Z-matrix of the N, CA and C atoms (Angstrom, degrees):
N
C 1 1.429
C 2 1.530 1 109.78
N 3 1.303 2 116.24 1 129.22
C 4 1.454 3 121.99 2 -176.11
C 5 1.536 4 110.15 3 -94.36
N 6 1.345 5 116.04 4 141.35
C 7 1.463 6 122.11 5 178.86
C 8 1.522 7 111.61 6 -104.53
N 9 1.311 8 117.42 7 22.85
C 10 1.462 9 121.19 8 -177.87
C 11 1.531 10 112.85 9 -71.56
N 12 1.294 11 119.42 10 -14.68
C 13 1.461 12 123.05 11 -179.43
C 14 1.530 13 112.78 12 -72.47
N 15 1.348 14 117.93 13 -24.80
C 16 1.466 15 119.92 14 -175.27
C 17 1.526 16 112.88 15 -73.97
N 18 1.347 17 117.77 16 -27.85
C 19 1.471 18 119.50 17 179.48
C 20 1.528 19 112.11 18 -65.15
N 21 1.343 20 119.73 19 -49.97
C 22 1.469 21 118.96 20 177.12
C 23 1.547 22 112.48 21 -62.65
N 24 1.312 23 117.58 22 -36.35
C 25 1.459 24 121.35 23 178.95
C 26 1.538 25 110.35 24 -66.55
N 27 1.313 26 116.88 25 -40.88
C 28 1.467 27 121.44 26 177.83
C 29 1.526 28 110.27 27 -63.53
N 30 1.323 29 117.41 28 -43.37
C 31 1.462 30 121.89 29 179.19
C 32 1.531 31 110.63 30 -63.21
N 33 1.297 32 116.97 31 -44.48
C 34 1.460 33 121.33 32 178.85
C 35 1.529 34 111.16 33 -61.99
N 36 1.309 35 117.07 34 -43.41
C 37 1.466 36 121.46 35 177.96
C 38 1.526 37 110.77 36 -62.78
N 39 1.306 38 117.26 37 -43.31
C 40 1.454 39 122.05 38 179.05
C 41 1.530 40 111.27 39 -62.49
N 42 1.317 41 116.90 40 -43.51
C 43 1.464 42 121.53 41 178.50
C 44 1.529 43 110.57 42 -63.14
N 45 1.327 44 117.93 43 -42.99
C 46 1.458 45 121.56 44 178.88
C 47 1.533 46 111.40 45 -63.55
N 48 1.329 47 117.42 46 -40.80
C 49 1.466 48 121.05 47 178.50
C 50 1.531 49 110.35 48 -64.61
N 51 1.316 50 117.64 49 -43.87
C 52 1.458 51 121.25 50 178.67
C 53 1.524 52 111.64 51 -64.57
N 54 1.311 53 118.33 52 -43.21
C 55 1.460 54 121.47 53 177.66
C 56 1.525 55 111.62 54 -63.58
N 57 1.307 56 117.40 55 -43.58
C 58 1.459 57 121.22 56 179.14
C 59 1.529 58 110.83 57 -64.19
N 60 1.318 59 117.24 58 -41.54
C 61 1.467 60 121.71 59 178.82
C 62 1.520 61 110.89 60 -63.86
N 63 1.314 62 117.46 61 -45.02
C 64 1.462 63 119.62 62 179.92
C 65 1.519 64 111.55 63 -68.74
N 66 1.301 65 118.54 64 -33.87
C 67 1.456 66 122.19 65 177.51
C 68 1.525 67 110.47 66 -65.67
N 69 1.324 68 117.34 67 -46.89
C 70 1.465 69 121.88 68 -179.83
C 71 1.526 70 110.02 69 -65.32
N 72 1.316 71 118.12 70 -42.25
C 73 1.461 72 121.66 71 -179.29
C 74 1.523 73 111.19 72 -64.99
N 75 1.299 74 118.12 73 -34.26
C 76 1.454 75 121.21 74 -179.21
C 77 1.516 76 113.76 75 -79.66
N 78 1.321 77 117.94 76 -21.93
C 79 1.447 78 121.99 77 -175.61
C 80 1.533 79 112.37 78 -93.77
N 81 1.323 80 116.88 79 -36.72
C 82 1.458 81 120.27 80 -176.75
C 83 1.521 82 111.05 81 -71.03
N 84 1.329 83 118.04 82 139.39
C 85 1.470 84 120.80 83 178.17
C 86 1.526 85 110.82 84 -72.40
N 87 1.312 86 115.51 85 164.29
C 88 1.457 87 120.52 86 177.40
C 89 1.522 88 108.94 87 -61.70
N 90 1.308 89 116.72 88 147.20
C 91 1.448 90 121.48 89 -175.84
C 92 1.525 91 113.58 90 -95.58
N 93 1.303 92 118.68 91 11.14
C 94 1.457 93 121.45 92 -178.49
C 95 1.521 94 110.20 93 -116.89
N 96 1.323 95 115.40 94 158.12
C 97 1.456 96 120.03 95 178.95
C 98 1.515 97 110.96 96 -169.54
N 99 1.311 98 115.79 97 178.28
C 100 1.457 99 122.36 98 -177.17
C 101 1.523 100 112.43 99 -61.07
N 102 1.301 101 117.50 100 -37.37
C 103 1.465 102 121.33 101 -173.02
C 104 1.524 103 113.10 102 -103.26
N 105 1.335 104 117.44 103 38.39
C 106 1.458 105 120.97 104 175.64
C 107 1.528 106 109.79 105 -143.08
N 108 1.305 107 116.05 106 174.74
C 109 1.465 108 121.76 107 -178.75
C 110 1.525 109 112.15 108 -105.26
N 111 1.316 110 117.38 109 33.93
C 112 1.457 111 121.46 110 178.70
C 113 1.522 112 110.17 111 -96.20
N 114 1.316 113 115.23 112 149.35
C 115 1.465 114 120.94 113 177.87
C 116 1.521 115 109.83 114 -73.90
N 117 1.345 116 116.04 115 131.43
C 118 1.456 117 121.37 116 178.66
C 119 1.517 118 112.71 117 -122.32
N 120 1.305 119 118.08 118 -26.04
C 121 1.461 120 122.28 119 -173.09
C 122 1.519 121 108.65 120 127.33
N 123 1.308 122 117.38 121 -152.34
C 124 1.460 123 123.09 122 -177.42
C 125 1.531 124 110.12 123 -64.50
N 126 1.328 125 116.79 124 105.97
C 127 1.473 126 120.89 125 -176.02
C 128 1.519 127 112.09 126 -65.57
N 129 1.331 128 117.95 127 -28.35
C 130 1.462 129 120.33 128 -178.77
C 131 1.527 130 110.69 129 -71.74
N 132 1.311 131 117.03 130 -38.61
C 133 1.464 132 120.40 131 177.38
C 134 1.527 133 110.95 132 -73.67
N 135 1.330 134 117.42 133 -41.63
C 136 1.459 135 121.02 134 -175.36
C 137 1.524 136 113.79 135 -75.57
N 138 1.317 137 117.76 136 -44.25
C 139 1.460 138 120.53 137 -170.76
C 140 1.522 139 114.46 138 -109.25
N 141 1.320 140 117.61 139 -18.05
C 142 1.461 141 119.99 140 179.22
C 143 1.521 142 111.06 141 -110.14
N 144 1.336 143 117.29 142 -6.80
C 145 1.453 144 120.58 143 -179.47
C 146 1.516 145 112.58 144 66.07
N 147 1.345 146 116.51 145 28.58
C 148 1.447 147 120.26 146 -174.59
C 149 1.531 148 110.32 147 -139.17
N 150 1.305 149 116.29 148 86.57
C 151 1.456 150 120.86 149 179.07
C 152 1.511 151 113.59 150 -78.26
N 153 1.339 152 117.75 151 -2.62
C 154 1.467 153 120.09 152 -177.52
C 155 1.522 154 112.83 153 -79.80
N 156 1.322 155 118.09 154 -11.21
C 157 1.462 156 120.25 155 -177.43
C 158 1.528 157 113.31 156 -76.36
N 159 1.316 158 116.84 157 -34.29
C 160 1.464 159 121.05 158 -176.35
C 161 1.519 160 109.11 159 -119.73
N 162 1.305 161 118.79 160 127.40
C 163 1.461 162 127.89 161 -2.48
C 164 1.528 163 110.48 162 -75.03
N 165 1.345 164 116.73 163 155.30
C 166 1.464 165 119.97 164 179.62
C 167 1.523 166 111.13 165 -61.75
N 168 1.315 167 116.01 166 148.28
C 169 1.468 168 120.98 167 -178.68
C 170 1.520 169 112.83 168 -76.89
N 171 1.339 170 117.01 169 -20.85
C 172 1.459 171 121.20 170 -173.80
C 173 1.530 172 108.81 171 -145.07
N 174 1.310 173 115.59 172 152.34
C 175 1.464 174 119.70 173 177.82
C 176 1.526 175 109.70 174 -85.48
N 177 1.310 176 116.51 175 162.20
C 178 1.451 177 120.47 176 177.03
C 179 1.528 178 110.04 177 -63.53
N 180 1.317 179 117.62 178 -40.71
C 181 1.471 180 121.03 179 179.64
C 182 1.527 181 110.72 180 -58.65
N 183 1.325 182 117.18 181 -42.82
C 184 1.472 183 121.11 182 -179.81
C 185 1.529 184 110.63 183 -68.84
N 186 1.331 185 117.44 184 -39.02
C 187 1.458 186 121.18 185 178.06
C 188 1.527 187 110.62 186 -62.36
N 189 1.319 188 116.92 187 -44.20
C 190 1.464 189 120.94 188 178.62
C 191 1.525 190 111.03 189 -64.93
N 192 1.339 191 115.96 190 -39.24
C 193 1.465 192 120.64 191 179.13
C 194 1.533 193 110.72 192 -62.28
N 195 1.323 194 116.39 193 -37.48
C 196 1.474 195 121.33 194 -179.91
C 197 1.529 196 112.43 195 -83.30
N 198 1.329 197 116.74 196 -0.98
C 199 1.460 198 123.44 197 -178.64
C 200 1.529 199 111.62 198 55.37
N 201 1.319 200 113.77 199 47.06
C 202 1.464 201 121.37 200 178.87
C 203 1.532 202 107.86 201 -115.94
N 204 1.325 203 118.24 202 134.33
C 205 1.465 204 119.73 203 179.31
C 206 1.530 205 111.54 204 -56.17
N 207 1.329 206 114.73 205 148.92
C 208 1.462 207 120.34 206 179.74
C 209 1.521 208 109.70 207 -132.90
N 210 1.317 209 115.76 208 134.47
C 211 1.452 210 121.52 209 174.59
C 212 1.523 211 107.28 210 -107.41
N 213 1.328 212 116.49 211 114.87
C 214 1.461 213 121.85 212 174.99
C 215 1.517 214 107.52 213 -94.92
N 216 1.312 215 116.33 214 135.01
C 217 1.457 216 120.95 215 174.76
C 218 1.513 217 106.67 216 -128.66
N 219 1.337 218 116.52 217 109.56
C 220 1.453 219 121.85 218 178.42
C 221 1.527 220 108.04 219 -86.45
N 222 1.323 221 116.15 220 132.86
C 223 1.460 222 120.79 221 -173.90
C 224 1.521 223 110.26 222 -151.26
N 225 1.322 224 115.62 223 167.93
C 226 1.462 225 122.88 224 165.58
C 227 1.524 226 106.87 225 -128.71
N 228 1.303 227 115.68 226 151.29
C 229 1.471 228 120.97 227 -176.90
C 230 1.532 229 112.47 228 -72.55
N 231 1.335 230 117.25 229 -17.13
C 232 1.469 231 119.48 230 -175.60
C 233 1.524 232 112.72 231 -113.02
N 234 1.320 233 116.90 232 33.11
C 235 1.459 234 122.09 233 179.66
C 236 1.527 235 110.30 234 -114.60
N 237 1.310 236 115.62 235 125.96
C 238 1.470 237 121.00 236 178.01
C 239 1.528 238 110.70 237 -57.48
N 240 1.334 239 116.83 238 -46.29
C 241 1.461 240 120.28 239 -179.21
C 242 1.523 241 111.70 240 -61.80
N 243 1.322 242 117.31 241 -40.66
C 244 1.473 243 120.67 242 179.08
C 245 1.522 244 110.96 243 -66.32
N 246 1.319 245 116.76 244 -40.88
C 247 1.464 246 120.39 245 178.46
C 248 1.532 247 110.12 246 -60.72
N 249 1.321 248 116.01 247 -46.84
C 250 1.461 249 119.97 248 -178.33
C 251 1.531 250 111.21 249 -68.10
N 252 1.321 251 117.74 250 -34.98
C 253 1.462 252 122.20 251 -177.95
C 254 1.528 253 112.97 252 -78.07
N 255 1.317 254 117.81 253 -18.74
C 256 1.469 255 120.81 254 -178.03
C 257 1.533 256 111.58 255 -59.32
N 258 1.321 257 117.98 256 -31.26
C 259 1.463 258 121.09 257 177.58
C 260 1.517 259 112.56 258 -65.38
N 261 1.329 260 117.19 259 -35.76
C 262 1.463 261 121.26 260 177.78
C 263 1.527 262 109.74 261 -65.36
N 264 1.327 263 116.49 262 -43.43
C 265 1.469 264 120.62 263 179.14
C 266 1.522 265 110.05 264 -61.86
N 267 1.319 266 116.86 265 -41.27
C 268 1.464 267 121.08 266 178.92
C 269 1.532 268 110.82 267 -64.02
N 270 1.322 269 117.70 268 -41.17
C 271 1.473 270 121.25 269 177.37
C 272 1.530 271 110.51 270 -62.93
N 273 1.315 272 116.67 271 -42.65
C 274 1.465 273 120.51 272 178.87
C 275 1.523 274 110.88 273 -62.41
N 276 1.335 275 116.00 274 -39.69
C 277 1.465 276 119.18 275 179.47
C 278 1.526 277 110.66 276 -64.75
N 279 1.324 278 117.43 277 -32.96
C 280 1.465 279 120.22 278 178.43
C 281 1.527 280 110.86 279 -61.03
N 282 1.327 281 117.61 280 -37.37
C 283 1.465 282 121.52 281 -179.81
C 284 1.528 283 113.06 282 -84.67
N 285 1.318 284 116.65 283 -41.21
C 286 1.462 285 120.07 284 -169.42
C 287 1.530 286 114.34 285 -116.42
N 288 1.308 287 117.84 286 5.26
C 289 1.456 288 121.94 287 -174.54
C 290 1.516 289 115.86 288 -61.60
N 291 1.317 290 117.88 289 -24.50
C 292 1.476 291 119.78 290 178.53
C 293 1.517 292 111.86 291 -87.32
N 294 1.328 293 116.32 292 -25.25
C 295 1.464 294 120.54 293 -176.35
C 296 1.529 295 112.97 294 -97.02
N 297 1.332 296 117.04 295 -19.06
C 298 1.466 297 121.65 296 -178.74
C 299 1.514 298 109.38 297 -133.98
N 300 1.317 299 115.61 298 156.22
C 301 1.462 300 120.58 299 176.63
C 302 1.520 301 109.42 300 -94.68
N 303 1.319 302 116.26 301 130.97
C 304 1.455 303 122.47 302 177.81
C 305 1.522 304 107.84 303 -102.56
N 306 1.331 305 115.46 304 122.01
C 307 1.465 306 120.55 305 -173.76
C 308 1.531 307 109.16 306 -128.13
N 309 1.334 308 117.73 307 88.36
C 310 1.462 309 119.58 308 173.12
C 311 1.531 310 109.38 309 -69.88
N 312 1.330 311 116.08 310 138.21
C 313 1.459 312 121.33 311 -177.94
C 314 1.522 313 108.45 312 -129.30
N 315 1.318 314 116.20 313 119.17
C 316 1.454 315 119.96 314 175.51
C 317 1.526 316 108.25 315 -72.34
N 318 1.319 317 116.35 316 122.22
C 319 1.464 318 119.39 317 -179.03
C 320 1.528 319 110.87 318 -64.64
N 321 1.328 320 116.82 319 -22.21
C 322 1.469 321 120.31 320 176.81
C 323 1.523 322 112.02 321 -65.38
N 324 1.326 323 117.23 322 -21.43
C 325 1.468 324 120.60 323 -178.32
C 326 1.528 325 112.62 324 -86.56
N 327 1.322 326 117.41 325 -6.78
C 328 1.460 327 120.87 326 -178.36
C 329 1.527 328 110.19 327 -89.90
N 330 1.308 329 115.81 328 133.21
C 331 1.460 330 120.86 329 179.85
C 332 1.528 331 109.42 330 -85.87
N 333 1.331 332 117.82 331 133.92
C 334 1.465 333 120.67 332 -171.63
C 335 1.535 334 115.36 333 -69.33
N 336 1.301 335 119.51 334 -35.07
C 337 1.460 336 121.32 335 -173.29
C 338 1.519 337 113.31 336 -106.02
N 339 1.318 338 116.62 337 29.63
C 340 1.458 339 121.26 338 -178.77
C 341 1.528 340 108.47 339 -103.65
N 342 1.307 341 116.35 340 138.87
C 343 1.473 342 122.09 341 176.00
C 344 1.523 343 106.55 342 -90.05
N 345 1.336 344 116.75 343 107.59
C 346 1.460 345 121.80 344 -177.70
C 347 1.534 346 110.76 345 -90.13
N 348 1.322 347 115.31 346 152.64
C 349 1.468 348 121.24 347 175.27
C 350 1.524 349 108.21 348 -94.42
N 351 1.342 350 118.11 349 165.06
C 352 1.478 351 120.36 350 178.30
C 353 1.531 352 114.08 351 -61.78
N 354 1.328 353 118.35 352 -11.74
C 355 1.464 354 120.96 353 176.55
C 356 1.532 355 112.05 354 -86.90
N 357 1.324 356 116.74 355 -4.46
C 358 1.461 357 122.24 356 -179.64
C 359 1.527 358 110.15 357 -107.99
N 360 1.322 359 118.28 358 136.30
C 361 1.468 360 120.27 359 179.14
C 362 1.531 361 113.06 360 -56.71
N 363 1.322 362 117.98 361 -34.33
C 364 1.459 363 121.16 362 -178.73
C 365 1.519 364 113.86 363 -58.59
N 366 1.310 365 117.74 364 -23.38
C 367 1.463 366 123.36 365 178.56
C 368 1.531 367 110.83 366 -61.10
N 369 1.336 368 117.40 367 -31.36
C 370 1.458 369 122.74 368 -173.39
C 371 1.530 370 113.68 369 -97.16
N 372 1.325 371 116.91 370 -8.04
C 373 1.468 372 121.03 371 -174.85
C 374 1.529 373 110.84 372 -74.16
N 375 1.333 374 116.18 373 131.22
C 376 1.463 375 122.56 374 -176.95
C 377 1.532 376 113.42 375 -107.43
N 378 1.326 377 118.48 376 5.77
C 379 1.453 378 120.74 377 174.04
C 380 1.512 379 117.11 378 95.06
N 381 1.329 380 118.56 379 2.72
C 382 1.473 381 121.11 380 177.76
C 383 1.510 382 109.81 381 -132.64
N 384 1.331 383 115.60 382 150.00
C 385 1.465 384 120.66 383 178.32
C 386 1.520 385 109.19 384 -126.28
N 387 1.319 386 117.73 385 152.24
C 388 1.461 387 125.97 386 -10.16
C 389 1.530 388 111.01 387 -71.82
N 390 1.315 389 115.02 388 149.31
C 391 1.455 390 122.00 389 174.77
C 392 1.524 391 107.01 390 -130.45
N 393 1.322 392 116.44 391 132.74
C 394 1.457 393 122.10 392 -179.12
C 395 1.516 394 109.40 393 -117.13
N 396 1.332 395 115.92 394 126.71
C 397 1.463 396 122.13 395 179.26
C 398 1.524 397 107.33 396 -127.32
N 399 1.333 398 116.06 397 124.94
C 400 1.458 399 121.00 398 176.29
C 401 1.524 400 108.14 399 -111.91
N 402 1.315 401 115.33 400 123.58
C 403 1.459 402 122.53 401 -179.60
C 404 1.525 403 107.05 402 -112.33
N 405 1.335 404 116.66 403 127.16
C 406 1.466 405 120.23 404 -176.04
C 407 1.531 406 111.96 405 -80.62
N 408 1.337 407 115.31 406 -176.61
C 409 1.463 408 122.03 407 -176.66
C 410 1.526 409 112.22 408 -61.08
N 411 1.318 410 117.98 409 -27.44
C 412 1.463 411 122.28 410 -178.71
C 413 1.526 412 112.27 411 -88.04
N 414 1.323 413 116.76 412 0.09
C 415 1.457 414 120.44 413 179.43
C 416 1.520 415 113.76 414 85.81
N 417 1.335 416 117.32 415 13.94
C 418 1.463 417 122.28 416 179.98
C 419 1.524 418 110.77 417 -94.69
N 420 1.318 419 116.42 418 139.04
C 421 1.465 420 120.95 419 176.41
C 422 1.523 421 107.76 420 -75.61
N 423 1.319 422 116.57 421 118.97
C 424 1.465 423 121.40 422 -179.98
C 425 1.532 424 112.05 423 -108.59
N 426 1.327 425 116.04 424 -11.02
C 427 1.467 426 121.21 425 175.90
C 428 1.521 427 107.60 426 -151.56
N 429 1.323 428 116.49 427 131.87
C 430 1.462 429 122.12 428 175.99
C 431 1.517 430 107.04 429 -149.65
N 432 1.327 431 116.50 430 95.86
C 433 1.458 432 120.82 431 -176.91
C 434 1.521 433 110.95 432 -133.59
N 435 1.327 434 114.62 433 148.13
C 436 1.461 435 121.62 434 178.29
C 437 1.522 436 109.30 435 -104.02
N 438 1.315 437 115.23 436 152.26
C 439 1.455 438 120.47 437 177.46
C 440 1.516 439 112.45 438 94.13
N 441 1.331 440 114.22 439 -178.39
C 442 1.465 441 120.70 440 178.94
C 443 1.515 442 107.96 441 -82.57
N 444 1.322 443 115.76 442 100.85
C 445 1.457 444 118.75 443 179.87
C 446 1.528 445 108.89 444 -96.70
N 447 1.320 446 117.35 445 147.57
C 448 1.460 447 120.08 446 -176.47
C 449 1.534 448 112.63 447 -65.13
N 450 1.308 449 115.23 448 150.61
C 451 1.460 450 122.52 449 175.85
C 452 1.530 451 109.99 450 -50.60
N 453 1.320 452 116.28 451 -44.70
C 454 1.460 453 121.55 452 -175.43
C 455 1.527 454 112.39 453 -60.65
N 456 1.325 455 117.40 454 -35.73
C 457 1.476 456 121.05 455 179.70
C 458 1.524 457 110.09 456 -63.64
N 459 1.315 458 117.54 457 -47.48
C 460 1.465 459 120.93 458 -179.78
C 461 1.528 460 109.87 459 -70.54
N 462 1.317 461 116.70 460 -39.35
C 463 1.458 462 121.31 461 178.25
C 464 1.528 463 111.34 462 -59.00
N 465 1.337 464 117.00 463 -41.77
C 466 1.467 465 120.32 464 178.34
C 467 1.523 466 111.44 465 -60.02
N 468 1.313 467 117.46 466 -40.71
C 469 1.469 468 120.63 467 -179.78
C 470 1.524 469 109.97 468 -71.37
N 471 1.330 470 117.52 469 -41.08
C 472 1.475 471 119.86 470 174.98
C 473 1.529 472 110.31 471 -58.12
N 474 1.325 473 117.23 472 -41.35
C 475 1.466 474 121.18 473 179.65
C 476 1.532 475 110.87 474 -61.03
N 477 1.314 476 117.25 475 -37.99
C 478 1.466 477 120.49 476 176.65
C 479 1.530 478 110.50 477 -68.27
N 480 1.325 479 116.85 478 -42.95
C 481 1.468 480 121.10 479 -179.48
C 482 1.528 481 110.78 480 -59.76
N 483 1.325 482 116.63 481 -41.69
C 484 1.463 483 120.94 482 -176.57
C 485 1.538 484 112.85 483 -96.79
N 486 1.319 485 117.01 484 8.17
C 487 1.462 486 122.12 485 178.50
C 488 1.534 487 111.23 486 54.94
N 489 1.329 488 114.46 487 48.80
C 490 1.468 489 120.96 488 178.40
C 491 1.519 490 110.06 489 -98.84
N 492 1.311 491 115.70 490 158.50
C 493 1.456 492 120.42 491 176.59
C 494 1.523 493 110.62 492 -61.55
N 495 1.340 494 117.40 493 148.54
C 496 1.470 495 119.50 494 174.46
C 497 1.525 496 110.50 495 -61.47
N 498 1.307 497 115.92 496 156.28
C 499 1.463 498 121.56 497 -177.98
C 500 1.525 499 111.31 498 -58.17
N 501 1.327 500 117.72 499 -34.07
C 502 1.469 501 120.88 500 -179.25
C 503 1.530 502 112.09 501 -65.82
N 504 1.312 503 117.46 502 -22.57
C 505 1.461 504 121.34 503 -179.45
C 506 1.526 505 113.07 504 -104.86
N 507 1.321 506 116.76 505 -1.51
C 508 1.456 507 119.43 506 -172.88
C 509 1.518 508 110.98 507 -144.74
N 510 1.312 509 116.19 508 128.54
C 511 1.462 510 120.53 509 173.21
C 512 1.520 511 108.59 510 -85.96
N 513 1.317 512 115.73 511 -45.75
C 514 1.453 513 120.02 512 176.91
C 515 1.523 514 108.51 513 -103.37
N 516 1.310 515 116.81 514 160.80
C 517 1.451 516 120.94 515 -178.82
C 518 1.521 517 109.45 516 -74.30
N 519 1.355 518 116.00 517 120.80
C 520 1.465 519 121.64 518 179.19
C 521 1.521 520 109.23 519 -138.84
N 522 1.326 521 116.68 520 146.63
C 523 1.463 522 121.25 521 174.74
C 524 1.521 523 109.65 522 -75.10
N 525 1.343 524 115.65 523 149.11
C 526 1.464 525 120.22 524 173.22
C 527 1.517 526 109.13 525 -65.29
N 528 1.304 527 115.63 526 147.94
C 529 1.460 528 120.33 527 177.44
C 530 1.527 529 107.91 528 -73.71
N 531 1.309 530 116.53 529 125.30
C 532 1.462 531 121.05 530 -179.25
C 533 1.518 532 109.71 531 -78.41
N 534 1.308 533 116.40 532 -41.88
C 535 1.456 534 122.03 533 -177.96
C 536 1.524 535 108.79 534 -84.07
N 537 1.306 536 117.44 535 129.83
C 538 1.459 537 121.87 536 -177.08
C 539 1.531 538 113.15 537 -84.71
N 540 1.300 539 119.27 538 7.62
C 541 1.462 540 122.22 539 -179.91
C 542 1.514 541 109.44 540 -66.85
N 543 1.315 542 116.55 541 133.05
C 544 1.444 543 122.01 542 179.37
C 545 1.520 544 108.73 543 -77.83
N 546 1.315 545 116.45 544 124.50
C 547 1.459 546 119.99 545 -178.14
C 548 1.531 547 111.52 546 -116.48
N 549 1.345 548 116.37 547 23.05
C 550 1.467 549 119.76 548 -179.90
C 551 1.518 550 110.59 549 -68.12
N 552 1.308 551 116.00 550 149.45
C 553 1.455 552 121.39 551 172.79
C 554 1.518 553 107.57 552 -82.72
N 555 1.289 554 116.65 553 135.91
C 556 1.460 555 120.84 554 179.20
C 557 1.512 556 108.92 555 -123.50
N 558 1.332 557 113.84 556 150.97
C 559 1.475 558 117.24 557 176.98
C 560 1.509 559 109.27 558 -83.87
N 561 1.327 560 116.43 559 144.20
C 562 1.470 561 120.66 560 178.36
C 563 1.482 562 110.84 561 -113.54
């Protein structure tokens, strides 16, 4: 009795399995989205429309050396909260991106048992994402909060760092007048 019949049957079965797998893979939609904890890739490019944030243009050590404020945002690519919060970071960069350095830090890149210095982002990480840390020109932490914090909360602290008028007094970003001389126009 010859067993030569099983080879063609095995090949046919293998071809059918491969075709079925490729058909299902091509038809099913992606399983990730803004409101889930699935990995999608660069959350800033996908959900905030801002691929310029990652990788950061400058290190925290260099930002501190230049005495320029730095906003650290600790995140993971597979966190619903981080995905949703990435839009707030992008909005903040639109207003303050030229005056401050924005440094997103993937918490997955931080080593757990390493002693970090204040020039390293890992020094400020508290173990939860998203976490936002704003360091002023003098190297002092002026904001350190976990979770999705509102744009207005971070904006208020940026306004203090840059000595800008409060939002209630300003529609556009303007510096406070240093000189107290009244420059109003008066009728004569």
